[in-house]
N, C-alpha and C positions, 0 to 999 in steps of 0.2 A: 049781530054777534060776530060775524066774520070780520066786519070792518073794525070793531073794537079790539078784536084779537090781534089783527095785524098792524094796527096803527102804531103801537109803541115801538115794535121792531122797525117798521119803515122809518119812523122818525129818528131812531137811533142810528140806523145804517146811512140814511141819506142826509141827515141834518146834524145830529148831536156829535157823532164821531168826527166828521170833517171840521165842525166848529171847535171841538176840543183840540184837534191837531193844530188848527190855526192858532189857538190860544197858547198851546204848548210851544210853538214856535216863537211867539212874541215873548213868552217867559224866558226861553233860552237865550234870546237876544239880549234881554235885560240882564240876565245872569252874566252874559259875556261882557256886556258894556260896563257893568259895575264890579266885575270880577268877584261875584258872589259864589259861595259854595253851592254845589249841586246836591240834590237829595241823595241819600245813600242808595246803593244798588239794591239793597234789601227792601227799602221803601218803594222803590220803583217796581220791584217784583210783586210786592203785596198789592200795589195799585193795579198792576196788570191782571192779577188774579181776580180782584174785585170787578174789574171791567168785563173779564171773560164770563163771569157768573151772570152778570146782567145781560150780556149779549146772548148767551145760550139760552137764558130764561125767557127773554122776550121772543127769540127765534122759535123756541119750543112752543110758546103760547100761539104764535102766528101759524105754525104748522098744525097744531091741534085744532085751532079754531077753523081752519080751512080744509081740514081732512087731508093734509099732506103727509104722506109717509116717506121719510127719507131712508133709503136703503144704505146700510153701513158696509157690509162685507162685499156684496156683489160677486163677480166671478173672478177667479185667479187663473190666469193663463200665462204662458210663456211671453206672449205679446205684452200683457199688462205689466209684467215684471220688468221687461226690457224697457218699456215706456216709462215706468217709474224710475229706473236707473238713469235714463236719458234726461228726465225732467230734473232729478237731483244734480246730475253732472252739469247741466246747463245752468242751473241756479248757482252752483259753486263757482263756475267760470266767471259769471257776472260779479259774484261776491268778491272774488279774487281781484278782478279789475278795480272794483270799487275800493277795496282795501288799499290798493296802491296810490289812490288819490291822496294828495297831502291834506292833512287836517288843517282847518282854518279856525278862527275864533268862533265862527257860527256852527262849527261842528262839535259843540260841547257835549251833547248827548251822546254822539257816536264815539267820541273820545272817552267819555265816562263809562260807557257800556263795555269798553275793552277791558275794564278791570274786573268784570264778572268772570268767575271761575266756572268751568263746565261741570264741576262736581258740587257747586253750591246747591244744596237741596231745595232752597226757595226758587232758584231760577230753573232747576229741572222740572219742578212742578208747574211753575208759571209758563214754561215753554210747552209742556205737555197740554195744559189747559188751553193755551192759545191755539195750538194745532187743532185740537178737538173743536173748540168753540168756533174758530174762524172758518174751518172747512164746513162744518155743519151750517153756519149761518150764511156764508157768502156762496159757496159752491153748491150747497143744498137748498136751504129754505129760500134765500133771496132770488137765486136763479129760477127756481120753480115758480115763485109768486110772480115775478116779472114776465116770464115766458108767456103766460096767459094774456098779457096785456100788450107786450111789444115784440112778441115772437122770440124764439130760442136764441138767434144770433144777437138780437138787441139786448136780451137778458144777460147773455154771457159777457157782452161788452160793458154793460152798465155795471154788473157785478164786479168786473175787473177794475173799472175805473174807481168805484167806491172803495174797493179793497186797497187800491193805491192810495187814495185820499186819506184813508185811516192810517197810513204809514208815513205821511209827510212830516211827522214830528221828527224824523231823523234826516230831513232834507229832501229836496225835490228829486235827487237821484234815487233815494230810497222809495220814494213814491212811485216813480216811473217804473223802477225795477219790479216793485211789488205788483203793480198792475199786469206787467208782462208775465210775471211768475204765476199770477192768478189765472191767467189764460191757459198756461201750461198745466196747471193743477186741475182746471176745469176739463181740459181734454182727457186727462188721466181719469177723472171721475166718469166721464161718458164711456171710456174704453172698458172700464171695470164694471160699470153699472152700479157703483156705490162710492162712498167717500173715504173708506178705510185706507186705501193705498195712498190717497192724497194726504190723509192725516200722517201716515207713517213718513212720507217724504218730507212733508212740512216740518215734522218734529226732528228728523235726521238733519235737515238743512240748518235749522236754527241752532242745534247743538254743535254741529261742525263749525259754523260761523262763530259762535261763542268761544269755542275751544281755540280757534285760530286767532281771534281777536285778543284773547288773554295772553296767548304766546307772543303775539306782536307787541302788546303793552309791556310784557316782562322784558323782551329784548330792548325795547326803547328805554325802559326804566334802568336797566343795567348800563346801557350805553351812556345815559346822561348822569349816572351816579358816580 
């Protein structure tokens, strides 16, 4: 029962998502090579929502089948609040440096996502779902499952690497940053004793990056019009 409950989630986190990311990179390269139109941002948002539902469902099944209870709120202290702000600020610094990197033909998805508006209800929901599902799956269930097999440190590192691999669709820079950001979020989870602070930071980071990307796209659009 335990093996059957955990297998879909482990296959998704360790095999399916990295393969989907690799396939996404191939498709983006074909789009760039043939100058084909990208899917609409709304379509991308709906695809993201569907994937988050599958991720959360399989993670919940794995947790239920193995008697894992993920703490959500944990304890809120001044240290947790300061650490949360520090993790958010660190993420935004790296995001700012990445935003200054010139876009190339292989950065079609990154360029396309800059058109997303921070007030687009589809993307607000998609970002909220991603923050909840990814923190629950990676920082919660996956780390807990792996820690019993490879120890806490190994589980944290493996979870961060898989989290980064799942974000390679936006380029290797994004994958590397996501892995490092995952480590910071994991530290925040341990400090709080729950995943809620990490969810809030994750959501705030994504929304700020989307708003900044949209503003940059509008400035570039005006400059070239």
